[in-house]
C-alpha positions as CSV (number, residue, x, y, z in Angstrom):
1,M,93.6,65.4,-174.2
2,A,93.8,66.5,-177.6
3,E,94.8,70.1,-176.5
4,K,97.9,68.4,-174.8
5,A,99.0,66.4,-177.8
6,A,98.7,69.5,-180.1
7,S,100.8,71.3,-177.5
8,Q,103.3,68.6,-177.7
9,N,103.4,68.7,-181.6
10,K,104.2,72.3,-181.7
11,T,106.9,72.0,-179.3
12,D,108.6,69.1,-180.9
13,T,108.2,71.2,-184.2
14,G,109.9,74.3,-182.2
15,D,112.6,72.2,-181.3
16,Q,113.0,70.7,-184.4
17,A,113.3,74.2,-186.1
18,T,115.6,75.3,-183.3
19,T,118.1,72.4,-183.9
20,E,117.9,73.2,-187.6
21,E,118.7,76.8,-187.2
22,A,121.6,75.7,-184.6
23,R,123.2,73.1,-187.3
24,R,122.6,76.1,-190.0
25,L,124.6,78.6,-187.7
26,A,127.4,76.0,-186.8
27,K,127.8,75.6,-190.8
28,E,128.0,79.2,-191.1
29,A,130.5,79.3,-188.5
30,I,132.8,76.7,-190.3
31,A,132.6,78.9,-193.4
32,E,133.5,82.0,-191.6
33,L,136.4,80.2,-190.1
34,K,137.7,78.8,-193.5
35,R,137.6,82.4,-194.7
36,G,139.7,83.7,-191.9
37,N,137.3,85.5,-190.0
38,K,137.9,83.9,-186.4
39,E,136.0,86.5,-184.6
40,E,133.2,86.1,-186.4
41,A,133.3,82.3,-186.5
42,E,133.2,82.4,-182.5
43,F,130.6,84.8,-182.4
44,V,128.3,82.8,-184.6
45,L,129.2,79.3,-183.0
46,N,128.4,80.7,-179.6
47,E,125.1,81.7,-181.0
48,A,124.5,78.2,-182.2
49,R,125.3,76.5,-179.2
50,D,123.0,78.6,-177.1
51,L,120.3,77.4,-179.4
52,D,121.4,73.6,-179.5
53,K,124.7,72.4,-178.3
54,A,124.3,68.7,-179.4
55,A,123.5,69.6,-182.9
56,V,126.6,72.0,-183.1
57,D,128.8,69.2,-181.8
58,E,127.6,66.9,-184.5
59,V,128.0,69.4,-187.0
60,V,131.6,70.0,-185.8
61,R,132.4,66.2,-185.4
62,G,131.3,65.7,-189.2
63,Q,133.7,68.5,-190.1
64,R,136.6,66.8,-188.5
65,K,135.9,63.5,-189.9
66,K,136.4,65.3,-193.5
């Protein structure tokens, strides 16, 4: 039973790390777009979406509010 709980914690930590990486990449994509690097922005944004689409959508929505 303890092994299952430990395994679940590793998964949660991995998911959290993946979500954070997706957010970081989404922010990087926005920065690239602001610099005029549309192709690079699209590439990085697609990489981020592959990791965690919901996290990327959250970052993009946050930028639209500014």
